[in-house]
Phi, psi and omega in degrees: 000137179275143184236124172263128178260129180244127173239120179266130184230160182212344186217144176293341180300339180255024185305310181293326176295317179299316179300318180294320179296314180297317181297324180294330175288319178297332184272007182293141174293323177260102187292141179286155175294323179196157175242126182241124175253117181256119184262126186269091173052053177216086184302322181294318178293321178302312180295318181297318180290324178297323178287325184282322188237078181289343180268359180249162173270109180253115187229161176266147176298123180260002180250191180301144180306140177126175186294320180298316178298319178296319179295320179294320177299314180298319180293324180291326181277331185300148177239002179282164176292328182237142172250120179252131181254134176230133178296152182284351177243034181231159175231132183268140172297153182304335181263013185301302183295324179300315181291322178299316181293319179298318179291325178295330180270027178308144186299340180293334181074006185252002183284122180249345180207150181224138174237149183246184179278126178244114182259141180286137172249091186294139182301328181270356182089356180211151178293135172303137187295336181275351192274114181282139181297335180295344181246023177296343176298337180293341176247023174076026185237162174297151189228161177295129185119342175280164177299156178256356177219175182303129183197152174293142178224168180287315182212154177267170174264133194296335183278357181210078189209157176217143180223154171293123190304312184300332184286336181298311178289326184301324182259009174096010177070194179275134182278129173285156179095352177255309183276196186282135174234105187281115174228068186100165187286347184264011180296146181291137183283070178283174181195204172079006178298325180285330177296310180298320180297313182297318179294316180297320178297316180294323180292324182276340178232077181306139180093349178286154187234134166262127186247137173261126180233099184294344177286343174276084193253140172225162172251132183247123183289135178242102181291162184305318181300331181275359177265001182269152182295327180298320178291317179307311181294318179296320180293321178297315179298316180296325178296321177298317177300317181295320180296327176297320178293321179298312183293331177291337181269317188243359180095151182288331181302302179283325186293337182238009184300309181292323181294320178298314180298318180294317182290327184272341183240296187295319184290314175300318178297321179295317179298315179295319180298317182288327173296318177298320178294325176295319179293335179269010173113007178249095183302331181294344177300324178294322178295320179293319178298318179295320179297324177297314180296314181294317180300317178295319181296316182289325177294317179297318180296319177299320179294318179297314180296314180298319179294318179296320180296319180295320178294319178296319179298321181292324181289339181274351183282000000 
């Protein structure tokens, strides 16, 4: 199967990150059919990338500003059987594409999308001691509570994912207005565009499977500002707002199924584990336990606020 790799970019501030991401694609054991760089409304960056990467397809986002628009643009231009998405601040292991393709070719024949393992690359070289692994999703990474081996999942994480190309257009692509739309550095850290897309795809094609393949591994850079508690809290609140938009699109049953399981099982176990670690001599365990409680509370509050706003908007129509 041929694989088109799409990397969505938006700022020169990530120039070295983009170069590292592109090089990691070039270093794949399983070579891609093509590499597509989608530039989100930044003419100077577009021109610079076209000069730098003459062997890649460097195009401008033709849809609404933001990550969803960039992903849709990349999928429309791609000619491979599979479209694989890699974040512009991530680096893929040499076996990344190979593992994605193997999982896509699962013997069931029903796999329509695959997501891989995304590990944090902390700016300081080490995880903040207060930061609970159950909330690594706040920095775009795989988190404690996910499967540890290949298994069906509800949705993949957008920065390390692959889909059968024809199906992206068939179900209407990624919806704008849910995920992140960068309009300056102070934009709210929203997300969930890939969650809504995966659920919508499964609803429209019953029996289809999203597969998690941890051998499809990438490293995702976590800059110092995202290692701070203020960002953690803001990201949790934004996730709640995004989840409200997801459930308005696909329903609360599917839209919150994984979140309920995580909140009722993984988070309580995580809090208890970290309290236990504190009692065994690691004071930071209490901070991690507290962060789990606060993170859940802020995410829930974001969802409540987001749902109320949507209801109010609906009554005004």
